[in-house]
PQR file with spaces between the fields and no chain letter, atoms N, CA, C, O and H, PARSE charges and radii, in Angstrom:
ATOM       1  N    MET     1       0.858   -1.160   -0.008 -0.4000 1.5000
ATOM       2  CA   MET     1       0.013    0.001   -0.007 -0.0000 2.0000
ATOM       3  C    MET     1       0.895    1.255   -0.005  0.5500 1.7000
ATOM       4  O    MET     1       1.883    1.326    0.727 -0.5500 1.4000
ATOM       5  N    ASP     2       0.547    2.191   -0.789 -0.4000 1.5000
ATOM       6  CA   ASP     2       1.263    3.449   -0.880 -0.0000 2.0000
ATOM       7  C    ASP     2       1.240    4.185    0.456  0.5500 1.7000
ATOM       8  O    ASP     2       0.284    4.058    1.221 -0.5500 1.4000
ATOM       9  H    ASP     2      -0.256    2.133   -1.383  0.4000 1.0000
ATOM      10  N    GLY     3       2.249    4.924    0.727 -0.4000 1.5000
ATOM      11  CA   GLY     3       2.336    5.648    2.004 -0.0000 2.0000
ATOM      12  C    GLY     3       1.174    6.612    2.265  0.5500 1.7000
ATOM      13  O    GLY     3       0.654    6.697    3.378 -0.5500 1.4000
ATOM      14  H    GLY     3       3.026    5.027    0.106  0.4000 1.0000
ATOM      15  N    MET     4       0.784    7.331    1.213 -0.4000 1.5000
ATOM      16  CA   MET     4      -0.309    8.298    1.363 -0.0000 2.0000
ATOM      17  C    MET     4      -1.632    7.581    1.527  0.5500 1.7000
ATOM      18  O    MET     4      -2.492    8.049    2.273 -0.5500 1.4000
ATOM      19  H    MET     4       1.206    7.262    0.309  0.4000 1.0000
ATOM      20  N    THR     5      -1.822    6.453    0.851 -0.4000 1.5000
ATOM      21  CA   THR     5      -3.076    5.671    1.013 -0.0000 2.0000
ATOM      22  C    THR     5      -3.150    5.110    2.383  0.5500 1.7000
ATOM      23  O    THR     5      -4.213    5.137    3.002 -0.5500 1.4000
ATOM      24  H    THR     5      -1.124    6.072    0.245  0.4000 1.0000
ATOM      25  N    TYR     6      -2.031    4.586    2.901 -0.4000 1.5000
ATOM      26  CA   TYR     6      -2.000    4.042    4.261 -0.0000 2.0000
ATOM      27  C    TYR     6      -2.365    5.133    5.284  0.5500 1.7000
ATOM      28  O    TYR     6      -3.145    4.904    6.208 -0.5500 1.4000
ATOM      29  H    TYR     6      -1.167    4.564    2.398  0.4000 1.0000
ATOM      30  N    LEU     7      -1.784    6.309    5.093 -0.4000 1.5000
ATOM      31  CA   LEU     7      -2.068    7.425    6.004 -0.0000 2.0000
ATOM      32  C    LEU     7      -3.511    7.853    5.928  0.5500 1.7000
ATOM      33  O    LEU     7      -4.111    8.182    6.951 -0.5500 1.4000
ATOM      34  H    LEU     7      -1.150    6.495    4.342  0.4000 1.0000
ATOM      35  N    THR     8      -4.076    7.858    4.757 -0.4000 1.5000
ATOM      36  CA   THR     8      -5.515    8.210    4.570 -0.0000 2.0000
ATOM      37  C    THR     8      -6.408    7.206    5.286  0.5500 1.7000
ATOM      38  O    THR     8      -7.333    7.598    5.998 -0.5500 1.4000
ATOM      39  H    THR     8      -3.589    7.590    3.926  0.4000 1.0000
ATOM      40  N    VAL     9      -6.144    5.927    5.109 -0.4000 1.5000
ATOM      41  CA   VAL     9      -6.965    4.899    5.717 -0.0000 2.0000
ATOM      42  C    VAL     9      -6.816    4.963    7.238  0.5500 1.7000
ATOM      43  O    VAL     9      -7.803    4.806    7.956 -0.5500 1.4000
ATOM      44  H    VAL     9      -5.392    5.608    4.531  0.4000 1.0000
ATOM      45  N    ALA    10      -5.617    5.189    7.732 -0.4000 1.5000
ATOM      46  CA   ALA    10      -5.404    5.268    9.152 -0.0000 2.0000
ATOM      47  C    ALA    10      -6.117    6.493    9.747  0.5500 1.7000
ATOM      48  O    ALA    10      -6.696    6.407   10.830 -0.5500 1.4000
ATOM      49  H    ALA    10      -4.815    5.317    7.149  0.4000 1.0000
ATOM      50  N    TYR    11      -6.075    7.632    9.040 -0.4000 1.5000
ATOM      51  CA   TYR    11      -6.726    8.824    9.490 -0.0000 2.0000
ATOM      52  C    TYR    11      -8.261    8.660    9.521  0.5500 1.7000
ATOM      53  O    TYR    11      -8.918    9.079   10.474 -0.5500 1.4000
ATOM      54  H    TYR    11      -5.605    7.702    8.160  0.4000 1.0000
ATOM      55  N    LEU    12      -8.811    8.050    8.474 -0.4000 1.5000
ATOM      56  CA   LEU    12     -10.262    7.814    8.450 -0.0000 2.0000
ATOM      57  C    LEU    12     -10.655    6.823    9.536  0.5500 1.7000
ATOM      58  O    LEU    12     -11.714    6.969   10.146 -0.5500 1.4000
ATOM      59  H    LEU    12      -8.278    7.709    7.700  0.4000 1.0000
ATOM      60  N    GLY    13      -9.819    5.817    9.790 -0.4000 1.5000
ATOM      61  CA   GLY    13     -10.098    4.890   10.882 -0.0000 2.0000
ATOM      62  C    GLY    13     -10.075    5.577   12.223  0.5500 1.7000
ATOM      63  O    GLY    13     -10.894    5.278   13.092 -0.5500 1.4000
ATOM      64  H    GLY    13      -8.958    5.699    9.294  0.4000 1.0000
ATOM      65  N    MET    14      -9.155    6.484   12.399 -0.4000 1.5000
ATOM      66  CA   MET    14      -9.087    7.242   13.650 -0.0000 2.0000
ATOM      67  C    MET    14     -10.339    8.099   13.836  0.5500 1.7000
ATOM      68  O    MET    14     -10.904    8.141   14.929 -0.5500 1.4000
ATOM      69  H    MET    14      -8.490    6.727   11.692  0.4000 1.0000
ATOM      70  N    ILE    15     -10.766    8.769   12.796 -0.4000 1.5000
ATOM      71  CA   ILE    15     -11.952    9.592   12.853 -0.0000 2.0000
ATOM      72  C    ILE    15     -13.174    8.735   13.184  0.5500 1.7000
ATOM      73  O    ILE    15     -14.014    9.140   13.988 -0.5500 1.4000
ATOM      74  H    ILE    15     -10.307    8.735   11.908  0.4000 1.0000
ATOM      75  N    ALA    16     -13.277    7.569   12.578 -0.4000 1.5000
ATOM      76  CA   ALA    16     -14.401    6.653   12.825 -0.0000 2.0000
ATOM      77  C    ALA    16     -14.349    6.165   14.276  0.5500 1.7000
ATOM      78  O    ALA    16     -15.388    6.085   14.932 -0.5500 1.4000
ATOM      79  H    ALA    16     -12.595    7.240   11.925  0.4000 1.0000
ATOM      80  N    GLY    17     -13.161    5.840   14.785 -0.4000 1.5000
ATOM      81  CA   GLY    17     -13.026    5.393   16.154 -0.0000 2.0000
ATOM      82  C    GLY    17     -13.441    6.474   17.154  0.5500 1.7000
ATOM      83  O    GLY    17     -14.118    6.179   18.138 -0.5500 1.4000
ATOM      84  H    GLY    17     -12.317    5.905   14.253  0.4000 1.0000
ATOM      85  N    ILE    18     -13.044    7.708   16.910 -0.4000 1.5000
ATOM      86  CA   ILE    18     -13.396    8.807   17.786 -0.0000 2.0000
ATOM      87  C    ILE    18     -14.903    9.069   17.714  0.5500 1.7000
ATOM      88  O    ILE    18     -15.516    9.397   18.729 -0.5500 1.4000
ATOM      89  H    ILE    18     -12.494    7.948   16.110  0.4000 1.0000
ATOM      90  N    ALA    19     -15.504    8.931   16.536 -0.4000 1.5000
ATOM      91  CA   ALA    19     -16.954    9.118   16.378 -0.0000 2.0000
ATOM      92  C    ALA    19     -17.712    8.058   17.160  0.5500 1.7000
ATOM      93  O    ALA    19     -18.692    8.376   17.833 -0.5500 1.4000
ATOM      94  H    ALA    19     -15.005    8.665   15.711  0.4000 1.0000
ATOM      95  N    ILE    20     -17.286    6.825   17.085 -0.4000 1.5000
ATOM      96  CA   ILE    20     -17.962    5.733   17.796 -0.0000 2.0000
ATOM      97  C    ILE    20     -17.811    5.939   19.307  0.5500 1.7000
ATOM      98  O    ILE    20     -18.768    5.755   20.059 -0.5500 1.4000
ATOM      99  H    ILE    20     -16.490    6.566   16.538  0.4000 1.0000
ATOM     100  N    TRP    21     -16.637    6.313   19.738 -0.4000 1.5000
ATOM     101  CA   TRP    21     -16.375    6.550   21.173 -0.0000 2.0000
ATOM     102  C    TRP    21     -17.258    7.694   21.681  0.5500 1.7000
ATOM     103  O    TRP    21     -17.856    7.585   22.752 -0.5500 1.4000
ATOM     104  H    TRP    21     -15.859    6.462   19.128  0.4000 1.0000
ATOM     105  N    THR    22     -17.342    8.792   20.918 -0.4000 1.5000
ATOM     106  CA   THR    22     -18.157    9.930   21.307 -0.0000 2.0000
ATOM     107  C    THR    22     -19.608    9.535   21.391  0.5500 1.7000
ATOM     108  O    THR    22     -20.280    9.885   22.361 -0.5500 1.4000
ATOM     109  H    THR    22     -16.856    8.880   20.048  0.4000 1.0000
ATOM     110  N    TRP    23     -20.124    8.808   20.395 -0.4000 1.5000
ATOM     111  CA   TRP    23     -21.514    8.378   20.422 -0.0000 2.0000
ATOM     112  C    TRP    23     -21.774    7.499   21.656  0.5500 1.7000
ATOM     113  O    TRP    23     -22.818    7.627   22.295 -0.5500 1.4000
ATOM     114  H    TRP    23     -19.579    8.524   19.607  0.4000 1.0000
ATOM     115  N    THR    24     -20.851    6.629   21.983 -0.4000 1.5000
ATOM     116  CA   THR    24     -21.016    5.764   23.146 -0.0000 2.0000
ATOM     117  C    THR    24     -21.101    6.572   24.450  0.5500 1.7000
ATOM     118  O    THR    24     -21.956    6.316   25.298 -0.5500 1.4000
ATOM     119  H    THR    24     -20.003    6.526   21.463  0.4000 1.0000
ATOM     120  N    VAL    25     -20.212    7.535   24.589 -0.4000 1.5000
ATOM     121  CA   VAL    25     -20.182    8.375   25.810 -0.0000 2.0000
ATOM     122  C    VAL    25     -21.472    9.209   25.885  0.5500 1.7000
ATOM     123  O    VAL    25     -22.046    9.312   26.969 -0.5500 1.4000
ATOM     124  H    VAL    25     -19.517    7.742   23.900  0.4000 1.0000
ATOM     125  N    VAL    26     -21.932    9.781   24.833 -0.4000 1.5000
ATOM     126  CA   VAL    26     -23.160   10.548   24.844 -0.0000 2.0000
ATOM     127  C    VAL    26     -24.349    9.643   25.176  0.5500 1.7000
ATOM     128  O    VAL    26     -25.213   10.013   25.970 -0.5500 1.4000
ATOM     129  H    VAL    26     -21.466    9.697   23.953  0.4000 1.0000
ATOM     130  N    ASN    27     -24.386    8.508   24.592 -0.4000 1.5000
ATOM     131  CA   ASN    27     -25.505    7.580   24.833 -0.0000 2.0000
ATOM     132  C    ASN    27     -25.519    7.141   26.292  0.5500 1.7000
ATOM     133  O    ASN    27     -26.582    7.114   26.911 -0.5500 1.4000
ATOM     134  H    ASN    27     -23.683    8.207   23.946  0.4000 1.0000
ATOM     135  N    ARG    28     -24.370    6.798   26.852 -0.4000 1.5000
ATOM     136  CA   ARG    28     -24.324    6.407   28.258 -0.0000 2.0000
ATOM     137  C    ARG    28     -24.710    7.602   29.171  0.5500 1.7000
ATOM     138  O    ARG    28     -25.378    7.420   30.189 -0.5500 1.4000
ATOM     139  H    ARG    28     -23.505    6.820   26.350  0.4000 1.0000
ATOM     140  N    SER    29     -24.297    8.773   28.804 -0.4000 1.5000
ATOM     141  CA   SER    29     -24.638    9.958   29.603 -0.0000 2.0000
ATOM     142  C    SER    29     -26.148   10.161   29.631  0.5500 1.7000
ATOM     143  O    SER    29     -26.720   10.451   30.682 -0.5500 1.4000
ATOM     144  H    SER    29     -23.754    8.921   27.977  0.4000 1.0000
ATOM     145  N    ARG    30     -26.789   10.011   28.484 -0.4000 1.5000
ATOM     146  CA   ARG    30     -28.253   10.149   28.417 -0.0000 2.0000
ATOM     147  C    ARG    30     -28.935    9.087   29.252  0.5500 1.7000
ATOM     148  O    ARG    30     -29.924    9.359   29.933 -0.5500 1.4000
ATOM     149  H    ARG    30     -26.324    9.776   27.630  0.4000 1.0000
ATOM     150  N    THR    31     -28.396    7.851   29.197 -0.4000 1.5000
ATOM     151  CA   THR    31     -28.992    6.730   29.979 -0.0000 2.0000
ATOM     152  C    THR    31     -28.854    7.003   31.487  0.5500 1.7000
ATOM     153  O    THR    31     -29.796    6.792   32.250 -0.5500 1.4000
ATOM     154  H    THR    31     -27.593    7.630   28.644  0.4000 1.0000
ATOM     155  N    ILE    32     -27.692    7.466   31.896 -0.4000 1.5000
ATOM     156  CA   ILE    32     -27.458    7.785   33.321 -0.0000 2.0000
ATOM     157  C    ILE    32     -28.367    8.901   33.771  0.5500 1.7000
ATOM     158  O    ILE    32     -28.945    8.849   34.857 -0.5500 1.4000
ATOM     159  H    ILE    32     -26.926    7.637   31.276  0.4000 1.0000
ATOM     160  N    GLU    33     -28.492    9.911   32.929 -0.4000 1.5000
ATOM     161  CA   GLU    33     -29.375   11.068   33.289 -0.0000 2.0000
ATOM     162  C    GLU    33     -30.826   10.619   33.415  0.5500 1.7000
ATOM     163  O    GLU    33     -31.531   11.063   34.321 -0.5500 1.4000
ATOM     164  H    GLU    33     -28.023    9.953   32.047  0.4000 1.0000
ATOM     165  N    ALA    34     -31.281    9.748   32.522 -0.4000 1.5000
ATOM     166  CA   ALA    34     -32.656    9.231   32.611 -0.0000 2.0000
ATOM     167  C    ALA    34     -32.853    8.402   33.865  0.5500 1.7000
ATOM     168  O    ALA    34     -33.887    8.525   34.521 -0.5500 1.4000
ATOM     169  H    ALA    34     -30.709    9.387   31.786  0.4000 1.0000
ATOM     170  N    ARG    35     -31.895    7.566   34.216 -0.4000 1.5000
ATOM     171  CA   ARG    35     -31.981    6.768   35.409 -0.0000 2.0000
ATOM     172  C    ARG    35     -31.972    7.643   36.658  0.5500 1.7000
ATOM     173  O    ARG    35     -32.727    7.390   37.597 -0.5500 1.4000
ATOM     174  H    ARG    35     -31.055    7.466   33.683  0.4000 1.0000
ATOM     175  N    LEU    36     -31.135    8.657   36.676 -0.4000 1.5000
ATOM     176  CA   LEU    36     -31.051    9.585   37.807 -0.0000 2.0000
ATOM     177  C    LEU    36     -32.389   10.349   37.959  0.5500 1.7000
ATOM     178  O    LEU    36     -32.873   10.528   39.077 -0.5500 1.4000
ATOM     179  H    LEU    36     -30.521    8.863   35.914  0.4000 1.0000
ATOM     180  N    THR    37     -32.963   10.782   36.868 -0.4000 1.5000
ATOM     181  CA   THR    37     -34.269   11.447   36.943 -0.0000 2.0000
ATOM     182  C    THR    37     -35.337   10.536   37.470  0.5500 1.7000
ATOM     183  O    THR    37     -36.191   10.964   38.247 -0.5500 1.4000
ATOM     184  H    THR    37     -32.570   10.636   35.961  0.4000 1.0000
ATOM     185  N    ALA    38     -35.308    9.280   37.061 -0.4000 1.5000
ATOM     186  CA   ALA    38     -36.297    8.308   37.555 -0.0000 2.0000
ATOM     187  C    ALA    38     -36.155    8.080   39.061  0.5500 1.7000
ATOM     188  O    ALA    38     -37.154    7.995   39.775 -0.5500 1.4000
ATOM     189  H    ALA    38     -34.614    8.933   36.430  0.4000 1.0000
ATOM     190  N    VAL    39     -34.903    7.979   39.547 -0.4000 1.5000
ATOM     191  CA   VAL    39     -34.665    7.791   40.975 -0.0000 2.0000
ATOM     192  C    VAL    39     -35.128    9.032   41.760  0.5500 1.7000
ATOM     193  O    VAL    39     -35.752    8.912   42.814 -0.5500 1.4000
ATOM     194  H    VAL    39     -34.091    8.047   38.967  0.4000 1.0000
ATOM     195  N    GLU    40     -34.814   10.211   41.234 -0.4000 1.5000
ATOM     196  CA   GLU    40     -35.223   11.428   41.924 -0.0000 2.0000
ATOM     197  C    GLU    40     -36.752   11.542   41.985  0.5500 1.7000
ATOM     198  O    GLU    40     -37.306   11.922   43.017 -0.5500 1.4000
ATOM     199  H    GLU    40     -34.307   10.309   40.378  0.4000 1.0000
ATOM     200  N    SER    41     -37.423   11.217   40.892 -0.4000 1.5000
ATOM     201  CA   SER    41     -38.869   11.313   40.899 -0.0000 2.0000
ATOM     202  C    SER    41     -39.519   10.254   41.816  0.5500 1.7000
ATOM     203  O    SER    41     -40.546   10.517   42.441 -0.5500 1.4000
ATOM     204  H    SER    41     -36.973   10.909   40.054  0.4000 1.0000
ATOM     205  N    SER    42     -38.923    9.085   41.884 -0.4000 1.5000
ATOM     206  CA   SER    42     -39.444    8.040   42.779 -0.0000 2.0000
ATOM     207  C    SER    42     -39.273    8.412   44.249  0.5500 1.7000
ATOM     208  O    SER    42     -40.059    7.994   45.100 -0.5500 1.4000
ATOM     209  H    SER    42     -38.089    8.871   41.376  0.4000 1.0000
ATOM     210  N    MET    43     -38.239    9.204   44.539 -0.4000 1.5000
ATOM     211  CA   MET    43     -38.011    9.644   45.905 -0.0000 2.0000
ATOM     212  C    MET    43     -38.779   10.915   46.223  0.5500 1.7000
ATOM     213  O    MET    43     -38.835   11.341   47.377 -0.5500 1.4000
ATOM     214  H    MET    43     -37.601    9.543   43.848  0.4000 1.0000
ATOM     215  N    GLY    44     -39.371   11.522   45.201 -0.4000 1.5000
ATOM     216  CA   GLY    44     -40.153   12.712   45.385 -0.0000 2.0000
ATOM     217  C    GLY    44     -39.350   13.993   45.644  0.5500 1.7000
ATOM     218  O    GLY    44     -39.799   14.884   46.364 -0.5500 1.4000
ATOM     219  H    GLY    44     -39.326   11.176   44.264  0.4000 1.0000
ATOM     220  N    ILE    45     -38.157   14.068   45.044 -0.4000 1.5000
ATOM     221  CA   ILE    45     -37.333   15.264   45.178 -0.0000 2.0000
ATOM     222  C    ILE    45     -37.037   15.841   43.809  0.5500 1.7000
ATOM     223  O    ILE    45     -37.063   15.138   42.800 -0.5500 1.4000
ATOM     224  H    ILE    45     -37.793   13.343   44.459  0.4000 1.0000
ATOM     225  N    THR    46     -36.757   17.122   43.794 -0.4000 1.5000
ATOM     226  CA   THR    46     -36.362   17.763   42.549 -0.0000 2.0000
ATOM     227  C    THR    46     -34.853   17.654   42.365  0.5500 1.7000
ATOM     228  O    THR    46     -34.118   17.306   43.290 -0.5500 1.4000
ATOM     229  H    THR    46     -36.735   17.693   44.615  0.4000 1.0000
ATOM     230  N    ALA    47     -34.425   17.950   41.183 -0.4000 1.5000
ATOM     231  CA   ALA    47     -32.980   17.874   40.894 -0.0000 2.0000
ATOM     232  C    ALA    47     -32.205   18.877   41.745  0.5500 1.7000
ATOM     233  O    ALA    47     -31.109   18.554   42.204 -0.5500 1.4000
ATOM     234  H    ALA    47     -35.022   18.232   40.432  0.4000 1.0000
ATOM     235  N    SER    48     -32.722   20.062   41.970 -0.4000 1.5000
ATOM     236  CA   SER    48     -32.018   21.035   42.767 -0.0000 2.0000
ATOM     237  C    SER    48     -31.925   20.627   44.210  0.5500 1.7000
ATOM     238  O    SER    48     -30.953   20.981   44.878 -0.5500 1.4000
ATOM     239  H    SER    48     -33.612   20.325   41.598  0.4000 1.0000
ATOM     240  N    GLU    49     -32.913   19.882   44.735 -0.4000 1.5000
ATOM     241  CA   GLU    49     -32.836   19.407   46.100 -0.0000 2.0000
ATOM     242  C    GLU    49     -31.823   18.294   46.256  0.5500 1.7000
ATOM     243  O    GLU    49     -31.228   18.133   47.322 -0.5500 1.4000
ATOM     244  H    GLU    49     -33.703   19.594   44.193  0.4000 1.0000
ATOM     245  N    ALA    50     -31.622   17.520   45.191 -0.4000 1.5000
ATOM     246  CA   ALA    50     -30.696   16.393   45.242 -0.0000 2.0000
ATOM     247  C    ALA    50     -29.248   16.788   44.991  0.5500 1.7000
ATOM     248  O    ALA    50     -28.333   16.011   45.262 -0.5500 1.4000
ATOM     249  H    ALA    50     -32.106   17.650   44.325  0.4000 1.0000
ATOM     250  N    ASP    51     -29.040   17.997   44.471 -0.4000 1.5000
ATOM     251  CA   ASP    51     -27.736   18.440   44.115 -0.0000 2.0000
ATOM     252  C    ASP    51     -27.112   19.253   45.220  0.5500 1.7000
ATOM     253  O    ASP    51     -27.549   20.374   45.482 -0.5500 1.4000
ATOM     254  H    ASP    51     -29.784   18.628   44.250  0.4000 1.0000
ATOM     255  N    SER    52     -26.090   18.711   45.885 -0.4000 1.5000
ATOM     256  CA   SER    52     -25.457   19.385   46.981 -0.0000 2.0000
ATOM     257  C    SER    52     -24.670   20.623   46.543  0.5500 1.7000
ATOM     258  O    SER    52     -24.532   21.577   47.309 -0.5500 1.4000
ATOM     259  H    SER    52     -25.736   17.801   45.673  0.4000 1.0000
ATOM     260  N    ILE    53     -24.156   20.606   45.316 -0.4000 1.5000
ATOM     261  CA   ILE    53     -23.392   21.755   44.794 -0.0000 2.0000
ATOM     262  C    ILE    53     -24.303   22.932   44.582  0.5500 1.7000
ATOM     263  O    ILE    53     -23.918   24.057   44.903 -0.5500 1.4000
ATOM     264  H    ILE    53     -24.268   19.831   44.694  0.4000 1.0000
ATOM     265  N    SER    54     -25.502   22.729   44.053 -0.4000 1.5000
ATOM     266  CA   SER    54     -26.417   23.827   43.833 -0.0000 2.0000
ATOM     267  C    SER    54     -26.893   24.435   45.140  0.5500 1.7000
ATOM     268  O    SER    54     -27.162   25.634   45.215 -0.5500 1.4000
ATOM     269  H    SER    54     -25.814   21.815   43.792  0.4000 1.0000
ATOM     270  N    LYS    55     -26.999   23.587   46.187 -0.4000 1.5000
ATOM     271  CA   LYS    55     -27.396   24.112   47.500 -0.0000 2.0000
ATOM     272  C    LYS    55     -26.338   25.039   48.038  0.5500 1.7000
ATOM     273  O    LYS    55     -26.675   26.041   48.668 -0.5500 1.4000
ATOM     274  H    LYS    55     -26.780   22.613   46.126  0.4000 1.0000
ATOM     275  N    GLU    56     -25.070   24.750   47.817 -0.4000 1.5000
ATOM     276  CA   GLU    56     -23.987   25.610   48.302 -0.0000 2.0000
ATOM     277  C    GLU    56     -24.043   26.958   47.642  0.5500 1.7000
ATOM     278  O    GLU    56     -23.697   27.955   48.276 -0.5500 1.4000
ATOM     279  H    GLU    56     -24.796   23.935   47.305  0.4000 1.0000
ATOM     280  N    HIS    57     -24.460   27.039   46.398 -0.4000 1.5000
ATOM     281  CA   HIS    57     -24.483   28.299   45.647 -0.0000 2.0000
ATOM     282  C    HIS    57     -25.708   29.135   45.928  0.5500 1.7000
ATOM     283  O    HIS    57     -25.723   30.335   45.654 -0.5500 1.4000
ATOM     284  H    HIS    57     -24.741   26.230   45.882  0.4000 1.0000
ATOM     285  N    GLU    58     -26.751   28.502   46.480 -0.4000 1.5000
ATOM     286  CA   GLU    58     -27.969   29.222   46.790 -0.0000 2.0000
ATOM     287  C    GLU    58     -27.854   30.056   48.063  0.5500 1.7000
ATOM     288  O    GLU    58     -28.560   31.052   48.222 -0.5500 1.4000
ATOM     289  H    GLU    58     -26.739   27.527   46.702  0.4000 1.0000
ATOM     290  N    ASP    59     -26.970   29.652   48.964 -0.4000 1.5000
ATOM     291  CA   ASP    59     -26.829   30.343   50.249 -0.0000 2.0000
ATOM     292  C    ASP    59     -26.301   31.741   50.101  0.5500 1.7000
ATOM     293  O    ASP    59     -26.129   32.445   51.096 -0.5500 1.4000
ATOM     294  H    ASP    59     -26.397   28.843   48.835  0.4000 1.0000
């Protein structure tokens, strides 16, 4: 394989790998957020009540 062709294939593979990794991270983040919202609603609290950092800034 020519050097430039090899570099092009490697570069496109790297971009595809980063895209798949980013999609996975975003998907997991959405899943965690949905689960956290479900737990908060089942406990009958709002997100601001459950967040200790936001309580510190309200004072």
